[in-house]
C-alpha positions in Angstrom: -40.1 22.6 39.5 -40.4 18.9 38.5 -39.8 19.7 34.9 -36.7 21.6 35.7 -35.3 18.7 37.5 -36.1 16.1 34.7 -34.6 18.7 32.2 -31.5 19.1 34.1 -31.1 15.4 34.7 -31.8 14.8 30.8 -29.3 17.5 29.9 -26.7 16.0 32.4 -27.2 12.6 30.7 -27.0 13.8 27.4 -23.7 15.9 28.3 -22.2 12.6 30.0 -22.7 10.5 26.8 -21.2 13.4 24.7 -18.2 13.4 26.9 -18.1 9.5 26.7 -18.3 9.4 23.1 -15.7 12.4 22.4 -13.3 10.9 24.9 -13.7 7.5 23.1 -13.4 9.0 19.8 -10.2 11.0 20.7 -8.6 7.7 22.0 -9.4 6.0 18.6 -8.1 8.8 16.6 -5.0 8.7 18.7 -4.4 5.3 18.1 -5.2 5.8 14.2 -3.0 8.7 13.9 0.0 6.7 15.5 -0.5 3.7 13.0 -0.7 6.2 10.0 2.3 7.8 11.0 4.1 4.5 11.2 2.4 3.2 8.0 3.9 6.3 6.2 7.3 5.7 7.4 6.9 2.0 6.2 5.7 3.1 2.9 8.6 5.3 2.3 11.0 3.0 3.7 9.6 0.2 1.3 9.8 2.6 -1.7 13.7 3.1 -0.5 14.2 -0.4 -0.2 12.7 -1.1 -3.5 15.1 1.5 -5.3 18.1 -0.2 -3.7 16.9 -3.6 -5.0 16.5 -2.1 -8.4 20.2 -1.4 -8.1 21.1 -5.1 -7.2 18.8 -6.1 -10.1 20.8 -4.2 -12.7 24.1 -5.5 -11.1 22.5 -9.3 -11.2 21.4 -8.6 -14.8 24.9 -7.6 -16.1 26.4 -10.8 -14.6 23.7 -13.4 -15.2 22.3 -13.0 -18.6 20.9 -16.2 -19.6 18.0 -16.8 -17.0 15.9 -14.2 -15.3 15.5 -15.5 -11.8 13.8 -12.1 -10.7 11.2 -11.5 -13.1 8.7 -11.2 -10.8 10.6 -8.4 -9.1 10.9 -6.8 -12.4 7.2 -6.7 -12.7 6.8 -5.2 -9.0 7.2 -1.8 -10.6 4.2 -1.9 -12.6 2.0 -3.4 -9.9 -0.3 -1.5 -7.4 0.6 -3.3 -4.1 -0.3 -2.5 -0.7 2.5 -1.8 2.0 1.7 -5.4 3.3 2.2 -7.3 -0.1 5.0 -5.2 -1.0 6.7 -6.1 1.9 6.3 -9.7 1.3 7.3 -9.4 -2.2 10.4 -7.6 -1.6 11.8 -9.9 0.9 11.2 -13.1 -1.0 13.0 -11.2 -4.1 15.9 -10.1 -1.5 16.2 -13.7 -0.4 16.8 -14.8 -4.1 19.3 -11.8 -4.5 21.4 -12.9 -1.6 21.3 -16.5 -2.9 22.2 -15.4 -6.4 25.2 -13.6 -4.6 26.3 -16.7 -2.9 26.0 -18.8 -6.1 27.9 -16.2 -8.5 31.3 -15.1 -7.3 31.0 -12.1 -9.8 28.4 -10.6 -7.8 30.6 -10.6 -4.6 31.8 -6.8 -5.3 31.8 -4.0 -2.9 29.2 -2.3 -4.9 26.9 -5.0 -4.4 27.8 -5.7 -0.6 27.3 -1.8 0.0 23.7 -1.8 -1.4 23.0 -5.0 0.5 24.2 -3.0 3.7 21.9 -0.1 2.9 19.0 -2.6 2.5 19.6 -4.2 5.9 19.5 -0.7 7.4 16.3 -0.2 5.7 15.0 -3.4 7.1 15.9 -2.2 10.6 13.8 0.9 10.1 11.1 -1.4 8.9 11.1 -3.9 11.7 10.8 -1.1 14.3 8.1 0.5 12.6 6.1 -2.4 12.0 6.5 -3.5 15.6 5.2 0.0 16.6 2.4 -0.3 14.1 1.4 -3.8 15.1 1.4 -2.8 18.9 -1.0 -0.1 17.9 -3.2 -2.3 15.8 -3.5 -4.9 18.7 -4.3 -1.9 21.1 -6.9 -0.7 18.7 -8.5 -4.2 18.4 -8.5 -4.4 22.2 -10.0 -0.9 22.3 -12.6 -1.7 19.7 -13.6 -5.0 21.2 -14.2 -3.2 24.6 -16.4 -0.4 25.3 -15.7 1.6 22.2 -17.5 -0.8 19.7 -20.1 1.5 19.0 -18.0 4.8 18.7 -15.7 2.6 16.3 -18.9 1.3 14.2 -20.0 5.2 13.7 -16.7 6.2 12.6 -16.1 3.3 10.4 -12.5 2.5 12.3 -11.4 -1.1 11.6 -8.9 -3.2 12.6 -6.0 -3.6 10.0 -3.8 -6.4 9.1 -0.7 -6.6 11.1 2.8 -6.7 9.3 4.8 -10.0 9.5 8.1 -9.7 11.5 11.1 -11.9 10.6 
């Protein structure tokens, strides 16, 4: 009789631990899925933004032939960058493209301005998804640093770098 009680208590403890583990794992998985979804949208939007900026680059090269102010941008197509790095590079080069437009009246065309407007629309999508990603990354950080630290280590879940917001 004592053996059955001990066995029942042992099984109850094991089941309670399994329930705690799977609840924690599900919580981490949901947060990671939200982050992955936002990151996929960020990745696609960054590629779209880069294509639009390539169109601006072509327009700039037609007007400014002497000096290549955007040689770093031209080499971005050949580099393997993370979304975080690509975002920073694109924003830096976009600033240069806007400055070139202000300095060269020939670039102030409808086509150039339409492309800039499309890029601004992409930036709005990026900002919204970066905020969502960062919010979930902070939640993941708090969750991992809380009671789910062991579950996160077992499943190799790590806190990611947050995106910079303008």
